[in-house]
C-alpha positions as CSV (number, residue, x, y, z in Angstrom):
1,M,-272.6,-18.5,64.4
2,A,-272.3,-15.3,66.5
3,T,-274.5,-12.4,65.7
4,A,-273.1,-8.9,64.9
5,T,-273.3,-6.6,68.0
6,A,-274.6,-3.7,65.9
7,P,-275.9,-5.1,62.6
8,I,-275.8,-3.0,59.5
9,P,-279.0,-2.9,57.2
10,A,-279.9,-6.1,55.5
11,T,-279.8,-4.2,52.1
12,T,-276.1,-3.5,52.4
13,R,-274.2,-5.0,49.5
14,M,-270.7,-4.9,47.9
15,G,-269.9,-2.5,45.1
16,P,-267.0,-2.0,42.7
17,V,-263.5,-3.1,43.4
18,S,-260.6,-0.8,42.7
19,L,-257.2,-2.3,41.7
20,S,-253.8,-1.0,40.5
21,V,-252.3,-2.7,37.5
22,G,-249.0,-2.6,35.8
23,D,-250.2,-2.1,32.2
24,L,-253.7,-0.7,31.6
25,D,-253.9,-1.6,27.9
26,R,-253.1,-5.2,28.8
27,S,-255.7,-5.3,31.6
28,L,-258.4,-3.8,29.4
29,S,-257.7,-6.4,26.8
30,Y,-257.9,-9.2,29.4
31,Y,-261.0,-7.9,31.1
32,G,-262.8,-7.2,27.8
33,D,-261.9,-10.2,25.8
34,H,-261.5,-12.9,28.5
35,V,-263.8,-11.8,31.3
36,G,-266.4,-10.0,29.3
37,L,-266.6,-6.7,31.1
38,A,-267.4,-3.6,29.1
39,L,-265.3,-0.4,29.1
40,L,-267.4,2.4,30.7
41,G,-264.7,5.1,30.6
42,R,-261.0,5.8,30.5
43,Q,-259.0,8.9,31.4
44,D,-255.5,9.7,32.8
45,G,-254.4,6.2,33.4
46,R,-257.6,5.1,35.0
47,A,-260.5,3.0,33.6
48,S,-264.0,1.9,34.7
49,L,-265.5,-1.4,33.6
50,G,-268.8,-3.1,34.2
51,A,-271.8,-4.9,32.8
52,G,-275.2,-3.4,31.8
53,G,-273.8,0.1,32.4
54,T,-273.1,-0.7,36.1
55,E,-269.5,-0.2,37.3
56,L,-268.0,-3.3,38.8
57,L,-264.2,-2.7,38.5
58,A,-262.0,0.4,38.6
59,L,-258.4,0.1,37.3
60,A,-255.5,2.5,38.0
61,E,-252.3,2.1,36.1
62,E,-249.0,2.0,38.0
63,P,-246.6,1.3,35.1
64,G,-244.4,-1.7,35.8
65,A,-246.1,-2.7,39.0
66,R,-245.4,-6.4,39.8
67,A,-247.7,-9.0,41.2
68,A,-248.4,-8.4,44.9
69,G,-247.8,-11.9,46.2
70,R,-247.9,-12.7,49.9
71,Y,-249.2,-9.4,51.3
72,T,-252.6,-8.6,52.7
73,G,-255.1,-7.4,50.2
74,L,-257.2,-9.2,47.6
75,Y,-257.7,-13.0,47.4
76,H,-260.3,-12.6,44.7
77,F,-263.3,-10.5,43.8
78,A,-266.5,-12.3,42.7
79,L,-268.7,-11.4,39.9
80,R,-272.2,-12.9,40.3
81,V,-274.2,-13.6,37.1
82,P,-278.0,-13.6,37.3
83,E,-278.8,-17.0,35.7
84,R,-277.2,-20.4,35.7
85,A,-277.2,-20.3,31.9
86,D,-275.1,-17.1,32.1
87,L,-272.4,-19.1,33.9
88,A,-272.6,-21.9,31.4
89,R,-272.3,-19.4,28.6
90,W,-269.2,-17.9,30.1
91,L,-267.6,-21.3,30.6
92,A,-268.3,-22.2,27.0
93,H,-266.7,-19.0,25.9
94,A,-263.7,-19.6,28.1
95,A,-263.2,-23.1,26.7
96,R,-263.4,-21.9,23.1
97,E,-261.0,-19.0,23.7
98,R,-258.7,-21.1,25.9
99,V,-259.0,-18.7,28.8
100,P,-256.7,-20.1,31.6
101,L,-258.6,-21.2,34.7
102,V,-257.4,-22.0,38.2
103,G,-260.4,-23.7,39.6
104,L,-264.0,-24.9,39.0
105,S,-265.9,-25.5,42.3
106,D,-269.3,-26.5,43.6
107,H,-269.8,-24.7,46.9
108,F,-273.4,-26.0,47.3
109,V,-274.6,-22.5,47.9
110,S,-273.1,-21.6,44.4
111,E,-271.2,-22.8,41.4
112,A,-268.0,-21.0,40.7
113,I,-265.2,-20.6,38.2
114,Y,-261.8,-19.1,39.2
115,L,-259.2,-17.3,37.2
116,V,-256.3,-14.9,37.7
117,D,-255.6,-11.7,35.7
118,P,-252.2,-10.8,34.2
119,D,-251.3,-8.9,37.5
120,G,-252.1,-11.8,39.7
121,H,-255.5,-10.5,40.9
122,G,-257.9,-13.3,41.7
123,I,-261.3,-13.4,40.0
124,E,-264.4,-15.6,40.6
125,I,-267.4,-15.8,38.3
126,Y,-270.3,-17.5,39.9
127,H,-274.0,-18.1,40.1
128,D,-276.0,-18.8,43.3
129,R,-278.1,-21.8,43.8
130,P,-281.7,-21.0,44.9
131,R,-281.6,-19.4,48.3
132,E,-284.2,-21.7,49.8
133,L,-281.7,-24.6,49.4
134,W,-279.1,-23.1,51.8
135,E,-280.6,-20.2,53.8
136,G,-280.0,-20.7,57.5
137,Q,-277.6,-23.5,56.8
138,V,-274.5,-21.7,55.5
139,A,-272.2,-22.9,58.3
140,V,-272.7,-26.5,57.4
141,R,-273.5,-26.2,53.7
142,L,-270.6,-24.0,52.5
143,V,-268.2,-26.6,51.0
144,T,-265.7,-26.9,48.1
145,D,-266.4,-29.8,45.8
146,P,-265.5,-30.3,42.1
147,L,-267.9,-28.5,39.7
148,D,-270.0,-30.8,37.5
149,V,-269.0,-29.1,34.2
150,G,-271.1,-31.4,32.1
151,A,-274.3,-30.6,34.0
152,L,-273.5,-26.9,33.8
153,L,-272.9,-26.9,30.1
154,A,-276.1,-28.9,29.6
155,E,-277.9,-25.5,30.2
156,L,-276.9,-24.7,26.6
157,D,-278.2,-26.2,23.4
158,D,-274.7,-26.2,21.9
159,P,-271.8,-24.9,24.0
160,A,-269.6,-24.9,20.9
161,T,-271.7,-22.3,19.1
162,E,-273.4,-20.5,22.0
163,P,-272.9,-16.8,21.5
164,F,-271.0,-14.8,24.1
165,T,-271.3,-11.0,24.0
166,G,-270.0,-10.2,27.5
167,L,-271.2,-10.5,31.0
168,P,-274.9,-9.8,31.1
169,A,-276.8,-6.9,32.6
170,G,-277.6,-7.8,36.2
171,T,-274.1,-9.1,36.9
172,D,-273.0,-7.6,40.3
173,M,-270.2,-7.8,42.8
174,G,-271.5,-10.7,44.8
175,H,-268.6,-10.8,47.4
176,V,-265.0,-9.9,47.9
177,H,-262.5,-12.4,49.5
178,L,-259.5,-10.9,51.2
179,Q,-256.1,-12.0,52.3
180,V,-255.6,-10.8,55.9
181,A,-252.9,-10.9,58.6
182,D,-255.0,-12.3,61.5
183,V,-258.4,-13.9,61.3
184,A,-259.5,-13.1,64.9
185,E,-258.7,-9.4,64.4
186,T,-260.5,-9.4,61.1
187,L,-263.6,-11.0,62.6
188,G,-263.6,-8.4,65.4
189,F,-263.6,-5.6,62.9
190,Y,-266.1,-6.9,60.3
191,R,-268.6,-8.3,62.8
192,D,-268.2,-6.2,65.9
193,V,-267.4,-2.8,64.3
194,L,-268.9,-2.8,60.8
195,G,-271.8,-5.1,61.7
196,F,-271.5,-8.1,59.4
197,E,-272.7,-11.4,60.7
198,L,-270.4,-14.4,60.9
199,M,-271.9,-17.1,58.6
200,A,-269.2,-19.8,58.4
201,E,-265.6,-20.3,59.4
202,I,-262.6,-22.5,59.0
203,P,-261.2,-22.2,62.6
204,G,-258.0,-20.2,62.7
205,S,-257.7,-19.7,59.0
206,A,-260.8,-18.2,57.3
207,V,-264.2,-16.5,58.0
208,F,-267.2,-15.7,55.9
209,L,-269.4,-12.8,56.8
210,A,-272.6,-11.3,55.4
211,V,-275.7,-9.3,55.9
212,G,-279.3,-10.2,55.4
213,G,-278.7,-14.0,55.6
214,Y,-276.5,-14.2,52.5
215,H,-273.8,-16.9,52.4
216,H,-271.1,-14.3,52.4
217,H,-270.4,-10.7,51.2
218,V,-266.9,-10.8,52.7
219,G,-264.5,-13.7,52.9
220,A,-261.1,-13.4,54.7
221,N,-258.3,-15.9,55.0
222,T,-254.6,-16.2,56.1
223,W,-253.7,-19.0,53.8
224,H,-250.9,-16.9,52.1
225,S,-250.8,-13.9,54.4
226,R,-250.6,-14.7,58.1
227,G,-248.8,-11.9,59.8
228,A,-248.2,-10.1,56.5
229,A,-248.0,-6.4,55.8
230,P,-250.2,-4.5,53.3
231,A,-249.1,-4.7,49.6
232,P,-246.8,-1.7,49.0
233,E,-246.7,0.8,46.2
234,G,-245.0,-0.6,43.1
235,T,-247.2,-3.8,43.3
236,A,-250.4,-4.5,41.6
237,R,-252.8,-4.5,44.5
238,L,-256.3,-3.9,45.9
239,L,-256.8,-0.1,46.4
240,H,-260.1,-0.6,48.0
241,A,-263.3,-2.7,48.0
242,T,-266.7,-0.9,48.2
243,V,-269.5,-1.4,50.7
244,V,-272.8,0.1,49.5
245,L,-275.0,1.2,52.4
246,P,-278.7,2.2,51.9
247,D,-278.3,5.8,52.9
248,A,-276.1,8.5,54.4
249,E,-277.5,7.8,57.9
250,A,-276.4,4.2,57.8
251,R,-273.0,5.1,56.4
252,G,-272.5,7.7,59.2
253,R,-273.3,5.1,61.9
254,V,-270.8,2.7,60.5
255,A,-268.1,5.3,60.1
256,A,-268.7,6.5,63.7
257,R,-268.3,3.0,65.0
258,V,-265.0,2.7,63.1
259,E,-263.8,6.0,64.7
260,A,-264.9,4.9,68.2
261,A,-262.9,1.7,67.7
262,G,-259.8,3.7,67.0
263,G,-260.0,4.0,63.2
264,K,-259.6,7.1,61.1
265,P,-262.4,7.4,58.6
266,E,-261.4,9.6,55.6
267,Q,-263.8,11.6,53.6
268,R,-263.0,11.1,49.9
269,D,-263.2,13.8,47.3
270,E,-265.1,11.5,44.9
271,G,-267.6,10.7,47.5
272,G,-267.8,8.1,50.3
273,V,-265.8,7.5,53.4
274,L,-262.7,5.3,53.4
275,V,-261.9,3.1,56.4
276,R,-259.3,0.5,56.9
277,D,-259.5,-2.9,58.5
278,P,-256.8,-4.3,60.9
279,S,-254.8,-5.6,57.9
280,G,-254.7,-2.1,56.3
281,I,-257.2,-3.1,53.6
282,G,-259.3,-0.1,52.3
283,L,-263.1,-0.2,52.3
284,L,-264.9,2.7,50.7
285,L,-268.3,3.2,52.3
286,I,-270.8,4.7,49.8
287,T,-274.6,5.0,49.7
288,A,-277.1,3.6,47.3
289,S,-279.1,6.8,47.3
């Protein structure tokens, strides 16, 4: 895989995802009862949710917004739980509560469960396999096979009675997978401008990029969005994903590269710098310190 021309620090990670939704009460019920995120705050049609006191999801109500459909934007955001038993516990909860699922996959690098919220936003809940099994082999090891549900639930003494009190502390935003208009343009931006490294690809239709040797922090595909426009107002859509850089100096370097490439970084009142990729998808650059 090709190396980034100006790599960003290996400690860079993904942060909260910000979405618009058509009915905030409905979304809070779904994300609390089904997904297991805790409400951290709510005010003026906006809400913050997370796990262990860490924000993972921000929701903004746009009353009556419809599902975005075949526009550029979010394919899914991926919540990574710290232990395999946490994923098993979540699956047992989903089975008991009859939470609708859209997929259960073994990616070799991880085990993953997929679902869709009431506004059509895709969600992945996953756990990584030990890094020593796949590090340096992502390009050939990243696959999609059926998940061995029985083996996963065997992590629990009794899945039928295993308590579930929400996603555990330590859950984070492992990666964000995007719907984009053009894969080549997307690769040029995330690798050659932002500084992510290409880890794996499906030629012509999907790329997976990361920092620090991870399997992917950003995925991008054109499966439902080739040549599409950004999701308009009036649709439930991705407002922005968040890239967490280690410090202001690193953020400044990335923002400067975006500007040099013809982008228009915007300083946000709430902190951070907003940039947009070639598909019009917003990325909020913030710092960890």
